[in-house]
PQR file with spaces between the fields and no chain letter, atoms N, CA, C, O and H, PARSE charges and radii, in Angstrom:
ATOM       1  N    MET     1      82.082   -8.913   23.784 -0.4000 1.5000
ATOM       2  CA   MET     1      82.232   -8.112   22.612 -0.0000 2.0000
ATOM       3  C    MET     1      81.387   -8.999   21.497  0.5500 1.7000
ATOM       4  O    MET     1      81.610  -10.178   21.222 -0.5500 1.4000
ATOM       5  N    SER     2      80.569   -8.324   21.036 -0.4000 1.5000
ATOM       6  CA   SER     2      79.641   -9.120   20.102 -0.0000 2.0000
ATOM       7  C    SER     2      80.167   -9.077   18.856  0.5500 1.7000
ATOM       8  O    SER     2      80.916   -8.108   18.727 -0.5500 1.4000
ATOM       9  H    SER     2      80.388   -7.366   21.260  0.4000 1.0000
ATOM      10  N    GLU     3      80.068   -9.742   17.901 -0.4000 1.5000
ATOM      11  CA   GLU     3      80.619   -9.593   16.349 -0.0000 2.0000
ATOM      12  C    GLU     3      79.651   -8.820   15.776  0.5500 1.7000
ATOM      13  O    GLU     3      78.501   -8.583   16.145 -0.5500 1.4000
ATOM      14  H    GLU     3      79.459  -10.528   18.006  0.4000 1.0000
ATOM      15  N    PRO     4      80.392   -8.386   14.637 -0.5600 1.5000
ATOM      16  CA   PRO     4      79.480   -7.448   13.465  0.2800 2.0000
ATOM      17  C    PRO     4      78.522   -8.277   12.672  0.5500 1.7000
ATOM      18  O    PRO     4      78.633   -9.466   12.373 -0.5500 1.4000
ATOM      19  N    ASP     5      77.503   -7.390   12.366 -0.4000 1.5000
ATOM      20  CA   ASP     5      76.484   -8.236   11.392 -0.0000 2.0000
ATOM      21  C    ASP     5      77.147   -8.424   10.105  0.5500 1.7000
ATOM      22  O    ASP     5      77.774   -7.519    9.555 -0.5500 1.4000
ATOM      23  H    ASP     5      77.413   -6.424   12.609  0.4000 1.0000
ATOM      24  N    HIS     6      77.013   -9.574    9.633 -0.4000 1.5000
ATOM      25  CA   HIS     6      77.431   -9.966    8.396 -0.0000 2.0000
ATOM      26  C    HIS     6      76.389   -9.999    7.649  0.5500 1.7000
ATOM      27  O    HIS     6      75.334  -10.177    8.258 -0.5500 1.4000
ATOM      28  H    HIS     6      76.504  -10.310   10.079  0.4000 1.0000
ATOM      29  N    ASP     7      76.313   -9.865    6.303 -0.4000 1.5000
ATOM      30  CA   ASP     7      75.237  -10.270    5.290 -0.0000 2.0000
ATOM      31  C    ASP     7      75.212  -11.884    5.055  0.5500 1.7000
ATOM      32  O    ASP     7      76.212  -12.597    4.973 -0.5500 1.4000
ATOM      33  H    ASP     7      77.170   -9.720    5.808  0.4000 1.0000
ATOM      34  N    PRO     8      74.006  -12.258    4.975 -0.5600 1.5000
ATOM      35  CA   PRO     8      73.999  -13.591    4.730  0.2800 2.0000
ATOM      36  C    PRO     8      74.802  -14.119    3.216  0.5500 1.7000
ATOM      37  O    PRO     8      75.035  -13.375    2.263 -0.5500 1.4000
ATOM      38  N    PRO     9      75.075  -15.324    3.286 -0.5600 1.5000
ATOM      39  CA   PRO     9      75.725  -15.744    1.741  0.2800 2.0000
ATOM      40  C    PRO     9      74.963  -15.445    0.585  0.5500 1.7000
ATOM      41  O    PRO     9      73.735  -15.393    0.652 -0.5500 1.4000
ATOM      42  N    PRO    10      75.563  -15.251   -0.440 -0.5600 1.5000
ATOM      43  CA   PRO    10      74.631  -14.755   -1.653  0.2800 2.0000
ATOM      44  C    PRO    10      73.788  -15.863   -2.209  0.5500 1.7000
ATOM      45  O    PRO    10      72.964  -15.507   -3.052 -0.5500 1.4000
ATOM      46  N    GLU    11      73.834  -17.204   -1.887 -0.4000 1.5000
ATOM      47  CA   GLU    11      73.112  -18.156   -2.499 -0.0000 2.0000
ATOM      48  C    GLU    11      71.614  -17.924   -1.642  0.5500 1.7000
ATOM      49  O    GLU    11      70.555  -18.286   -2.155 -0.5500 1.4000
ATOM      50  H    GLU    11      74.503  -17.493   -1.202  0.4000 1.0000
ATOM      51  N    LEU    12      71.668  -17.246   -0.217 -0.4000 1.5000
ATOM      52  CA   LEU    12      70.573  -17.404    0.416 -0.0000 2.0000
ATOM      53  C    LEU    12      69.557  -16.062    0.166  0.5500 1.7000
ATOM      54  O    LEU    12      68.424  -15.947    0.632 -0.5500 1.4000
ATOM      55  H    LEU    12      72.528  -16.952    0.199  0.4000 1.0000
ATOM      56  N    PHE    13      70.288  -15.049   -0.721 -0.4000 1.5000
ATOM      57  CA   PHE    13      69.184  -13.900   -1.031 -0.0000 2.0000
ATOM      58  C    PHE    13      68.164  -14.408   -1.916  0.5500 1.7000
ATOM      59  O    PHE    13      68.231  -15.483   -2.512 -0.5500 1.4000
ATOM      60  H    PHE    13      71.209  -15.142   -1.099  0.4000 1.0000
ATOM      61  N    ASP    14      67.161  -13.530   -1.974 -0.4000 1.5000
ATOM      62  CA   ASP    14      65.980  -13.513   -3.095 -0.0000 2.0000
ATOM      63  C    ASP    14      66.395  -13.215   -4.331  0.5500 1.7000
ATOM      64  O    ASP    14      66.963  -12.126   -4.409 -0.5500 1.4000
ATOM      65  H    ASP    14      67.106  -12.657   -1.491  0.4000 1.0000
ATOM      66  N    ASN    15      66.288  -13.874   -5.401 -0.4000 1.5000
ATOM      67  CA   ASN    15      66.876  -13.759   -6.673 -0.0000 2.0000
ATOM      68  C    ASN    15      65.792  -12.947   -7.640  0.5500 1.7000
ATOM      69  O    ASN    15      66.188  -12.460   -8.699 -0.5500 1.4000
ATOM      70  H    ASN    15      65.826  -14.759   -5.338  0.4000 1.0000
ATOM      71  N    ASP    16      64.677  -12.851   -7.305 -0.4000 1.5000
ATOM      72  CA   ASP    16      63.692  -12.132   -7.974 -0.0000 2.0000
ATOM      73  C    ASP    16      62.646  -11.531   -7.197  0.5500 1.7000
ATOM      74  O    ASP    16      62.267  -11.989   -6.119 -0.5500 1.4000
ATOM      75  H    ASP    16      64.355  -13.246   -6.445  0.4000 1.0000
ATOM      76  N    GLY    17      62.156  -10.451   -7.775 -0.4000 1.5000
ATOM      77  CA   GLY    17      61.049   -9.595   -6.991 -0.0000 2.0000
ATOM      78  C    GLY    17      60.038   -9.473   -7.649  0.5500 1.7000
ATOM      79  O    GLY    17      60.123   -9.774   -8.840 -0.5500 1.4000
ATOM      80  H    GLY    17      62.463  -10.079   -8.651  0.4000 1.0000
ATOM      81  N    SER    18      58.801   -9.019   -7.145 -0.4000 1.5000
ATOM      82  CA   SER    18      57.820   -8.265   -7.955 -0.0000 2.0000
ATOM      83  C    SER    18      57.168   -7.377   -7.681  0.5500 1.7000
ATOM      84  O    SER    18      57.176   -7.139   -6.473 -0.5500 1.4000
ATOM      85  H    SER    18      58.732   -8.774   -6.178  0.4000 1.0000
ATOM      86  N    TYR    19      56.487   -6.647   -8.355 -0.4000 1.5000
ATOM      87  CA   TYR    19      55.551   -5.468   -7.941 -0.0000 2.0000
ATOM      88  C    TYR    19      54.509   -5.141   -8.954  0.5500 1.7000
ATOM      89  O    TYR    19      54.785   -5.285  -10.145 -0.5500 1.4000
ATOM      90  H    TYR    19      56.481   -6.840   -9.336  0.4000 1.0000
ATOM      91  N    ILE    20      53.512   -4.777   -8.642 -0.4000 1.5000
ATOM      92  CA   ILE    20      52.407   -4.234   -9.320 -0.0000 2.0000
ATOM      93  C    ILE    20      52.432   -3.071   -9.913  0.5500 1.7000
ATOM      94  O    ILE    20      52.582   -2.055   -9.235 -0.5500 1.4000
ATOM      95  H    ILE    20      53.287   -4.660   -7.674  0.4000 1.0000
ATOM      96  N    CYS    21      52.299   -3.015  -11.207 -0.4000 1.5000
ATOM      97  CA   CYS    21      52.523   -1.786  -12.242 -0.0000 2.0000
ATOM      98  C    CYS    21      51.279   -0.780  -11.794  0.5500 1.7000
ATOM      99  O    CYS    21      50.090   -1.098  -11.802 -0.5500 1.4000
ATOM     100  H    CYS    21      52.177   -3.840  -11.758  0.4000 1.0000
ATOM     101  N    ASP    22      51.733    0.289  -11.468 -0.4000 1.5000
ATOM     102  CA   ASP    22      50.497    1.331  -11.241 -0.0000 2.0000
ATOM     103  C    ASP    22      49.771    1.574  -12.078  0.5500 1.7000
ATOM     104  O    ASP    22      48.593    1.832  -11.831 -0.5500 1.4000
ATOM     105  H    ASP    22      52.699    0.548  -11.462  0.4000 1.0000
ATOM     106  N    SER    23      50.317    1.561  -13.447 -0.4000 1.5000
ATOM     107  CA   SER    23      49.477    1.992  -14.506 -0.0000 2.0000
ATOM     108  C    SER    23      48.692    1.175  -15.135  0.5500 1.7000
ATOM     109  O    SER    23      47.631    1.586  -15.605 -0.5500 1.4000
ATOM     110  H    SER    23      51.273    1.352  -13.648  0.4000 1.0000
ATOM     111  N    CYS    24      49.148   -0.345  -15.269 -0.4000 1.5000
ATOM     112  CA   CYS    24      48.102   -1.286  -15.971 -0.0000 2.0000
ATOM     113  C    CYS    24      47.589   -2.341  -14.790  0.5500 1.7000
ATOM     114  O    CYS    24      46.563   -3.015  -14.892 -0.5500 1.4000
ATOM     115  H    CYS    24      50.010   -0.679  -14.887  0.4000 1.0000
ATOM     116  N    GLY    25      48.289   -2.356  -13.907 -0.4000 1.5000
ATOM     117  CA   GLY    25      48.083   -3.329  -12.471 -0.0000 2.0000
ATOM     118  C    GLY    25      48.461   -4.859  -13.104  0.5500 1.7000
ATOM     119  O    GLY    25      47.807   -5.861  -12.812 -0.5500 1.4000
ATOM     120  H    GLY    25      49.122   -1.809  -13.824  0.4000 1.0000
ATOM     121  N    GLU    26      49.287   -4.866  -13.753 -0.4000 1.5000
ATOM     122  CA   GLU    26      49.932   -6.176  -14.103 -0.0000 2.0000
ATOM     123  C    GLU    26      51.082   -6.544  -12.905  0.5500 1.7000
ATOM     124  O    GLU    26      51.844   -5.715  -12.409 -0.5500 1.4000
ATOM     125  H    GLU    26      49.818   -4.052  -13.991  0.4000 1.0000
ATOM     126  N    GLU    27      51.036   -7.615  -12.651 -0.4000 1.5000
ATOM     127  CA   GLU    27      52.457   -7.946  -11.808 -0.0000 2.0000
ATOM     128  C    GLU    27      53.521   -8.193  -12.638  0.5500 1.7000
ATOM     129  O    GLU    27      53.389   -8.964  -13.588 -0.5500 1.4000
ATOM     130  H    GLU    27      50.417   -8.288  -13.054  0.4000 1.0000
ATOM     131  N    ILE    28      54.855   -7.481  -12.338 -0.4000 1.5000
ATOM     132  CA   ILE    28      55.880   -7.552  -12.886 -0.0000 2.0000
ATOM     133  C    ILE    28      57.065   -8.031  -12.055  0.5500 1.7000
ATOM     134  O    ILE    28      57.474   -7.468  -11.040 -0.5500 1.4000
ATOM     135  H    ILE    28      54.962   -6.854  -11.567  0.4000 1.0000
ATOM     136  N    VAL    29      57.583   -9.165  -12.616 -0.4000 1.5000
ATOM     137  CA   VAL    29      58.761   -9.954  -11.940 -0.0000 2.0000
ATOM     138  C    VAL    29      60.302   -9.191  -12.305  0.5500 1.7000
ATOM     139  O    VAL    29      60.660   -8.842  -13.430 -0.5500 1.4000
ATOM     140  H    VAL    29      57.251   -9.623  -13.441  0.4000 1.0000
ATOM     141  N    ILE    30      60.741   -9.109  -11.590 -0.4000 1.5000
ATOM     142  CA   ILE    30      62.152   -8.268  -11.866 -0.0000 2.0000
ATOM     143  C    ILE    30      63.405   -9.105  -11.291  0.5500 1.7000
ATOM     144  O    ILE    30      63.191   -9.669  -10.218 -0.5500 1.4000
ATOM     145  H    ILE    30      60.451   -9.392  -10.676  0.4000 1.0000
ATOM     146  N    PRO    31      64.706   -9.264  -11.872 -0.5600 1.5000
ATOM     147  CA   PRO    31      65.709   -9.875  -11.085  0.2800 2.0000
ATOM     148  C    PRO    31      66.302   -8.826   -9.935  0.5500 1.7000
ATOM     149  O    PRO    31      66.649   -7.723  -10.359 -0.5500 1.4000
ATOM     150  N    LEU    32      66.424   -9.050   -8.716 -0.4000 1.5000
ATOM     151  CA   LEU    32      67.238   -8.343   -7.831 -0.0000 2.0000
ATOM     152  C    LEU    32      68.698   -8.634   -7.820  0.5500 1.7000
ATOM     153  O    LEU    32      69.215   -9.727   -8.053 -0.5500 1.4000
ATOM     154  H    LEU    32      66.142   -9.945   -8.372  0.4000 1.0000
ATOM     155  N    ASP    33      69.415   -7.298   -7.462 -0.4000 1.5000
ATOM     156  CA   ASP    33      70.527   -7.453   -6.936 -0.0000 2.0000
ATOM     157  C    ASP    33      71.338   -7.276   -5.783  0.5500 1.7000
ATOM     158  O    ASP    33      72.078   -6.294   -5.841 -0.5500 1.4000
ATOM     159  H    ASP    33      68.995   -6.410   -7.273  0.4000 1.0000
ATOM     160  N    PRO    34      71.391   -7.882   -4.873 -0.5600 1.5000
ATOM     161  CA   PRO    34      71.659   -7.698   -3.560  0.2800 2.0000
ATOM     162  C    PRO    34      72.880   -6.803   -3.185  0.5500 1.7000
ATOM     163  O    PRO    34      73.022   -6.157   -2.146 -0.5500 1.4000
ATOM     164  N    ALA    35      73.883   -6.915   -4.433 -0.4000 1.5000
ATOM     165  CA   ALA    35      75.355   -6.153   -4.326 -0.0000 2.0000
ATOM     166  C    ALA    35      75.050   -4.654   -4.521  0.5500 1.7000
ATOM     167  O    ALA    35      75.941   -3.855   -4.233 -0.5500 1.4000
ATOM     168  H    ALA    35      73.767   -7.440   -5.276  0.4000 1.0000
ATOM     169  N    ALA    36      73.692   -4.137   -5.054 -0.4000 1.5000
ATOM     170  CA   ALA    36      73.680   -2.892   -5.266 -0.0000 2.0000
ATOM     171  C    ALA    36      73.329   -2.095   -4.033  0.5500 1.7000
ATOM     172  O    ALA    36      73.293   -0.866   -4.101 -0.5500 1.4000
ATOM     173  H    ALA    36      72.968   -4.786   -5.288  0.4000 1.0000
ATOM     174  N    GLY    37      73.061   -2.753   -2.879 -0.4000 1.5000
ATOM     175  CA   GLY    37      73.132   -2.134   -1.494 -0.0000 2.0000
ATOM     176  C    GLY    37      71.557   -2.512   -1.022  0.5500 1.7000
ATOM     177  O    GLY    37      70.573   -2.884   -1.661 -0.5500 1.4000
ATOM     178  H    GLY    37      73.090   -3.751   -2.823  0.4000 1.0000
ATOM     179  N    HIS    38      71.760   -2.279    0.188 -0.4000 1.5000
ATOM     180  CA   HIS    38      70.569   -2.611    1.279 -0.0000 2.0000
ATOM     181  C    HIS    38      69.034   -1.747    0.923  0.5500 1.7000
ATOM     182  O    HIS    38      67.947   -2.243    1.217 -0.5500 1.4000
ATOM     183  H    HIS    38      72.560   -1.977    0.707  0.4000 1.0000
ATOM     184  N    SER    39      69.162   -0.506    0.305 -0.4000 1.5000
ATOM     185  CA   SER    39      68.208    0.270   -0.382 -0.0000 2.0000
ATOM     186  C    SER    39      68.198    1.070   -1.489  0.5500 1.7000
ATOM     187  O    SER    39      68.641    2.211   -1.353 -0.5500 1.4000
ATOM     188  H    SER    39      70.045   -0.102    0.066  0.4000 1.0000
ATOM     189  N    GLN    40      67.725    0.668   -2.722 -0.4000 1.5000
ATOM     190  CA   GLN    40      67.724    0.685   -3.890 -0.0000 2.0000
ATOM     191  C    GLN    40      66.537    1.472   -4.508  0.5500 1.7000
ATOM     192  O    GLN    40      65.422    1.107   -4.136 -0.5500 1.4000
ATOM     193  H    GLN    40      67.365   -0.259   -2.832  0.4000 1.0000
ATOM     194  N    THR    41      66.607    2.511   -5.405 -0.4000 1.5000
ATOM     195  CA   THR    41      65.684    3.140   -6.223 -0.0000 2.0000
ATOM     196  C    THR    41      66.163    3.254   -7.479  0.5500 1.7000
ATOM     197  O    THR    41      67.306    3.627   -7.745 -0.5500 1.4000
ATOM     198  H    THR    41      67.513    2.808   -5.707  0.4000 1.0000
ATOM     199  N    PHE    42      65.176    2.888   -8.414 -0.4000 1.5000
ATOM     200  CA   PHE    42      65.620    3.043   -9.943 -0.0000 2.0000
ATOM     201  C    PHE    42      64.216    3.164  -10.773  0.5500 1.7000
ATOM     202  O    PHE    42      63.177    2.793  -10.226 -0.5500 1.4000
ATOM     203  H    PHE    42      64.248    2.585   -8.197  0.4000 1.0000
ATOM     204  N    VAL    43      64.199    3.698  -12.123 -0.4000 1.5000
ATOM     205  CA   VAL    43      63.364    3.754  -12.805 -0.0000 2.0000
ATOM     206  C    VAL    43      63.213    2.520  -13.800  0.5500 1.7000
ATOM     207  O    VAL    43      64.291    2.025  -14.128 -0.5500 1.4000
ATOM     208  H    VAL    43      65.042    4.000  -12.567  0.4000 1.0000
ATOM     209  N    GLU    44      62.090    1.944  -14.333 -0.4000 1.5000
ATOM     210  CA   GLU    44      61.872    0.749  -15.126 -0.0000 2.0000
ATOM     211  C    GLU    44      60.753    1.165  -15.686  0.5500 1.7000
ATOM     212  O    GLU    44      59.796    1.632  -15.068 -0.5500 1.4000
ATOM     213  H    GLU    44      61.214    2.347  -14.067  0.4000 1.0000
ATOM     214  N    ASP    45      60.846    0.982  -17.114 -0.4000 1.5000
ATOM     215  CA   ASP    45      59.345    0.910  -17.934 -0.0000 2.0000
ATOM     216  C    ASP    45      58.691   -0.571  -17.603  0.5500 1.7000
ATOM     217  O    ASP    45      59.373   -1.578  -17.417 -0.5500 1.4000
ATOM     218  H    ASP    45      61.623    0.603  -17.616  0.4000 1.0000
ATOM     219  N    CYS    46      57.446   -0.532  -17.569 -0.4000 1.5000
ATOM     220  CA   CYS    46      56.594   -1.826  -17.674 -0.0000 2.0000
ATOM     221  C    CYS    46      56.827   -2.386  -18.950  0.5500 1.7000
ATOM     222  O    CYS    46      56.826   -1.809  -20.038 -0.5500 1.4000
ATOM     223  H    CYS    46      56.892    0.286  -17.721  0.4000 1.0000
ATOM     224  N    PRO    47      57.034   -3.626  -18.680 -0.5600 1.5000
ATOM     225  CA   PRO    47      57.108   -4.331  -20.249  0.2800 2.0000
ATOM     226  C    PRO    47      55.915   -4.716  -20.795  0.5500 1.7000
ATOM     227  O    PRO    47      55.826   -5.395  -21.818 -0.5500 1.4000
ATOM     228  N    VAL    48      54.952   -4.289  -20.119 -0.4000 1.5000
ATOM     229  CA   VAL    48      53.536   -4.591  -20.526 -0.0000 2.0000
ATOM     230  C    VAL    48      52.818   -3.264  -21.042  0.5500 1.7000
ATOM     231  O    VAL    48      52.196   -3.385  -22.097 -0.5500 1.4000
ATOM     232  H    VAL    48      55.024   -3.738  -19.288  0.4000 1.0000
ATOM     233  N    CYS    49      52.825   -2.295  -20.566 -0.4000 1.5000
ATOM     234  CA   CYS    49      52.144   -1.127  -20.974 -0.0000 2.0000
ATOM     235  C    CYS    49      53.418    0.184  -21.172  0.5500 1.7000
ATOM     236  O    CYS    49      53.080    1.321  -21.503 -0.5500 1.4000
ATOM     237  H    CYS    49      53.331   -2.197  -19.709  0.4000 1.0000
ATOM     238  N    CYS    50      54.737   -0.153  -20.938 -0.4000 1.5000
ATOM     239  CA   CYS    50      55.710    0.791  -21.380 -0.0000 2.0000
ATOM     240  C    CYS    50      55.599    2.210  -20.502  0.5500 1.7000
ATOM     241  O    CYS    50      56.246    3.168  -20.926 -0.5500 1.4000
ATOM     242  H    CYS    50      55.012   -1.076  -20.669  0.4000 1.0000
ATOM     243  N    ASN    51      55.014    2.328  -19.620 -0.4000 1.5000
ATOM     244  CA   ASN    51      54.816    3.500  -18.676 -0.0000 2.0000
ATOM     245  C    ASN    51      56.088    3.251  -17.500  0.5500 1.7000
ATOM     246  O    ASN    51      56.378    2.122  -17.101 -0.5500 1.4000
ATOM     247  H    ASN    51      54.488    1.550  -19.276  0.4000 1.0000
ATOM     248  N    PRO    52      56.609    4.192  -17.147 -0.5600 1.5000
ATOM     249  CA   PRO    52      57.775    4.273  -16.453  0.2800 2.0000
ATOM     250  C    PRO    52      57.303    4.104  -14.754  0.5500 1.7000
ATOM     251  O    PRO    52      56.316    4.704  -14.328 -0.5500 1.4000
ATOM     252  N    SER    53      57.931    3.438  -14.099 -0.4000 1.5000
ATOM     253  CA   SER    53      57.773    3.163  -12.687 -0.0000 2.0000
ATOM     254  C    SER    53      59.214    3.438  -11.689  0.5500 1.7000
ATOM     255  O    SER    53      60.350    3.124  -12.044 -0.5500 1.4000
ATOM     256  H    SER    53      58.733    2.950  -14.445  0.4000 1.0000
ATOM     257  N    VAL    54      58.901    4.021  -10.525 -0.4000 1.5000
ATOM     258  CA   VAL    54      59.950    3.922   -9.550 -0.0000 2.0000
ATOM     259  C    VAL    54      60.046    2.860   -9.014  0.5500 1.7000
ATOM     260  O    VAL    54      59.094    2.586   -8.282 -0.5500 1.4000
ATOM     261  H    VAL    54      57.978    4.277  -10.237  0.4000 1.0000
ATOM     262  N    ILE    55      60.822    2.137   -9.083 -0.4000 1.5000
ATOM     263  CA   ILE    55      61.365    0.566   -8.140 -0.0000 2.0000
ATOM     264  C    ILE    55      61.892    0.886   -6.988  0.5500 1.7000
ATOM     265  O    ILE    55      62.788    1.728   -6.918 -0.5500 1.4000
ATOM     266  H    ILE    55      61.595    2.359   -9.677  0.4000 1.0000
ATOM     267  N    HIS    56      61.321    0.144   -5.739 -0.4000 1.5000
ATOM     268  CA   HIS    56      61.971    0.731   -4.579 -0.0000 2.0000
ATOM     269  C    HIS    56      62.334   -1.028   -4.282  0.5500 1.7000
ATOM     270  O    HIS    56      61.474   -1.848   -4.604 -0.5500 1.4000
ATOM     271  H    HIS    56      60.594   -0.540   -5.796  0.4000 1.0000
ATOM     272  N    VAL    57      63.410   -1.413   -3.771 -0.4000 1.5000
ATOM     273  CA   VAL    57      63.852   -2.708   -2.963 -0.0000 2.0000
ATOM     274  C    VAL    57      64.646   -2.187   -1.660  0.5500 1.7000
ATOM     275  O    VAL    57      65.539   -1.344   -1.576 -0.5500 1.4000
ATOM     276  H    VAL    57      64.108   -0.747   -3.510  0.4000 1.0000
ATOM     277  N    ASP    58      64.159   -2.799   -0.891 -0.4000 1.5000
ATOM     278  CA   ASP    58      64.827   -2.679    0.443 -0.0000 2.0000
ATOM     279  C    ASP    58      64.999   -4.108    0.970  0.5500 1.7000
ATOM     280  O    ASP    58      64.116   -4.947    1.148 -0.5500 1.4000
ATOM     281  H    ASP    58      63.433   -3.484   -0.960  0.4000 1.0000
ATOM     282  N    TRP    59      66.173   -4.200    1.159 -0.4000 1.5000
ATOM     283  CA   TRP    59      66.765   -5.932    1.677 -0.0000 2.0000
ATOM     284  C    TRP    59      66.422   -5.784    3.441  0.5500 1.7000
ATOM     285  O    TRP    59      66.522   -4.728    4.066 -0.5500 1.4000
ATOM     286  H    TRP    59      66.891   -3.519    1.014  0.4000 1.0000
ATOM     287  N    ASP    60      66.079   -6.882    3.920 -0.4000 1.5000
ATOM     288  CA   ASP    60      66.174   -7.202    5.264 -0.0000 2.0000
ATOM     289  C    ASP    60      66.797   -8.332    5.456  0.5500 1.7000
ATOM     290  O    ASP    60      66.133   -9.358    5.305 -0.5500 1.4000
ATOM     291  H    ASP    60      65.999   -7.739    3.412  0.4000 1.0000
ATOM     292  N    GLY    61      67.915   -8.419    5.753 -0.4000 1.5000
ATOM     293  CA   GLY    61      68.641  -10.032    5.393 -0.0000 2.0000
ATOM     294  C    GLY    61      68.596  -10.350    4.307  0.5500 1.7000
ATOM     295  O    GLY    61      68.870   -9.518    3.442 -0.5500 1.4000
ATOM     296  H    GLY    61      68.454   -7.586    5.876  0.4000 1.0000
ATOM     297  N    SER    62      68.307  -11.398    4.028 -0.4000 1.5000
ATOM     298  CA   SER    62      68.343  -12.018    2.625 -0.0000 2.0000
ATOM     299  C    SER    62      67.021  -11.946    1.916  0.5500 1.7000
ATOM     300  O    SER    62      66.975  -12.507    0.821 -0.5500 1.4000
ATOM     301  H    SER    62      68.084  -12.074    4.731  0.4000 1.0000
ATOM     302  N    GLU    63      65.874  -11.312    2.384 -0.4000 1.5000
ATOM     303  CA   GLU    63      64.582  -11.055    2.152 -0.0000 2.0000
ATOM     304  C    GLU    63      64.537   -9.635    1.597  0.5500 1.7000
ATOM     305  O    GLU    63      64.905   -8.688    2.293 -0.5500 1.4000
ATOM     306  H    GLU    63      65.912  -10.857    3.274  0.4000 1.0000
ATOM     307  N    ALA    64      64.022   -9.454    0.165 -0.4000 1.5000
ATOM     308  CA   ALA    64      63.970   -8.308   -0.357 -0.0000 2.0000
ATOM     309  C    ALA    64      62.411   -7.824   -0.445  0.5500 1.7000
ATOM     310  O    ALA    64      61.618   -8.606   -0.970 -0.5500 1.4000
ATOM     311  H    ALA    64      63.723  -10.223   -0.400  0.4000 1.0000
ATOM     312  N    ARG    65      61.842   -6.310    0.147 -0.4000 1.5000
ATOM     313  CA   ARG    65      60.670   -5.974   -0.110 -0.0000 2.0000
ATOM     314  C    ARG    65      60.800   -5.019   -1.399  0.5500 1.7000
ATOM     315  O    ARG    65      61.614   -4.096   -1.391 -0.5500 1.4000
ATOM     316  H    ARG    65      62.486   -5.675    0.574  0.4000 1.0000
ATOM     317  N    VAL    66      59.893   -5.297   -2.614 -0.4000 1.5000
ATOM     318  CA   VAL    66      60.042   -4.751   -3.608 -0.0000 2.0000
ATOM     319  C    VAL    66      58.559   -3.876   -3.736  0.5500 1.7000
ATOM     320  O    VAL    66      57.534   -4.369   -3.265 -0.5500 1.4000
ATOM     321  H    VAL    66      59.232   -6.048   -2.621  0.4000 1.0000
ATOM     322  N    TRP    67      58.541   -2.481   -4.444 -0.4000 1.5000
ATOM     323  CA   TRP    67      57.257   -1.835   -4.317 -0.0000 2.0000
ATOM     324  C    TRP    67      57.675   -0.654   -5.618  0.5500 1.7000
ATOM     325  O    TRP    67      58.797   -0.279   -5.958 -0.5500 1.4000
ATOM     326  H    TRP    67      59.373   -2.080   -4.826  0.4000 1.0000
ATOM     327  N    ALA    68      56.359   -0.267   -6.151 -0.4000 1.5000
ATOM     328  CA   ALA    68      56.724    0.690   -7.220 -0.0000 2.0000
ATOM     329  C    ALA    68      55.734    1.815   -7.195  0.5500 1.7000
ATOM     330  O    ALA    68      54.643    1.569   -6.680 -0.5500 1.4000
ATOM     331  H    ALA    68      55.448   -0.571   -5.874  0.4000 1.0000
ATOM     332  N    GLU    69      55.940    2.931   -7.643 -0.4000 1.5000
ATOM     333  CA   GLU    69      55.131    3.893   -7.682 -0.0000 2.0000
ATOM     334  C    GLU    69      55.188    4.762   -9.173  0.5500 1.7000
ATOM     335  O    GLU    69      56.271    5.002   -9.707 -0.5500 1.4000
ATOM     336  H    GLU    69      56.826    3.130   -8.061  0.4000 1.0000
ATOM     337  N    SER    70      54.282    5.065   -9.585 -0.4000 1.5000
ATOM     338  CA   SER    70      54.328    5.864  -10.942 -0.0000 2.0000
ATOM     339  C    SER    70      55.551    6.998  -10.919  0.5500 1.7000
ATOM     340  O    SER    70      55.788    7.846  -10.058 -0.5500 1.4000
ATOM     341  H    SER    70      53.402    4.870   -9.151  0.4000 1.0000
ATOM     342  N    GLU    71      56.133    6.759  -11.972 -0.4000 1.5000
ATOM     343  CA   GLU    71      57.087    8.058  -12.158 -0.0000 2.0000
ATOM     344  C    GLU    71      56.519    9.512  -12.092  0.5500 1.7000
ATOM     345  O    GLU    71      57.152   10.470  -11.648 -0.5500 1.4000
ATOM     346  H    GLU    71      55.940    6.070  -12.671  0.4000 1.0000
ATOM     347  N    GLN    72      55.295    9.556  -12.570 -0.4000 1.5000
ATOM     348  CA   GLN    72      54.591   10.749  -13.107 -0.0000 2.0000
ATOM     349  C    GLN    72      54.151   11.266  -11.612  0.5500 1.7000
ATOM     350  O    GLN    72      54.133   12.459  -11.309 -0.5500 1.4000
ATOM     351  H    GLN    72      54.781    8.778  -12.931  0.4000 1.0000
ATOM     352  N    ASP    73      53.849   10.355  -10.852 -0.4000 1.5000
ATOM     353  CA   ASP    73      53.362   10.956   -9.272 -0.0000 2.0000
ATOM     354  C    ASP    73      54.831   11.372   -8.533  0.5500 1.7000
ATOM     355  O    ASP    73      54.799   12.295   -7.719 -0.5500 1.4000
ATOM     356  H    ASP    73      53.864    9.385  -11.098  0.4000 1.0000
ATOM     357  N    ARG    74      55.732   10.899   -8.730 -0.4000 1.5000
ATOM     358  CA   ARG    74      56.747   11.029   -8.106 -0.0000 2.0000
ATOM     359  C    ARG    74      57.723   12.496   -8.153  0.5500 1.7000
ATOM     360  O    ARG    74      58.369   13.022   -7.247 -0.5500 1.4000
ATOM     361  H    ARG    74      55.758   10.149   -9.391  0.4000 1.0000
ATOM     362  N    PHE    75      57.580   12.812   -9.265 -0.4000 1.5000
ATOM     363  CA   PHE    75      58.131   14.151   -9.621 -0.0000 2.0000
ATOM     364  C    PHE    75      57.299   15.315   -9.834  0.5500 1.7000
ATOM     365  O    PHE    75      57.811   16.395  -10.127 -0.5500 1.4000
ATOM     366  H    PHE    75      57.055   12.385  -10.001  0.4000 1.0000
């Protein structure tokens, strides 16, 4: 019988992620919260151009994949 999968200890998770703003092209660094779930989606305004983006965060173990798309293209 195999042991159930366990998440890595919190200190091993990525603390920050980055994405490229679809509107202005700037790289934006954001804090990450692994406790919010393995797949996260939220809207955040770009701190450079103020346009909203839909931010996606998918966790694979302790590593996060972060990407964004323009909110106006999404809805």
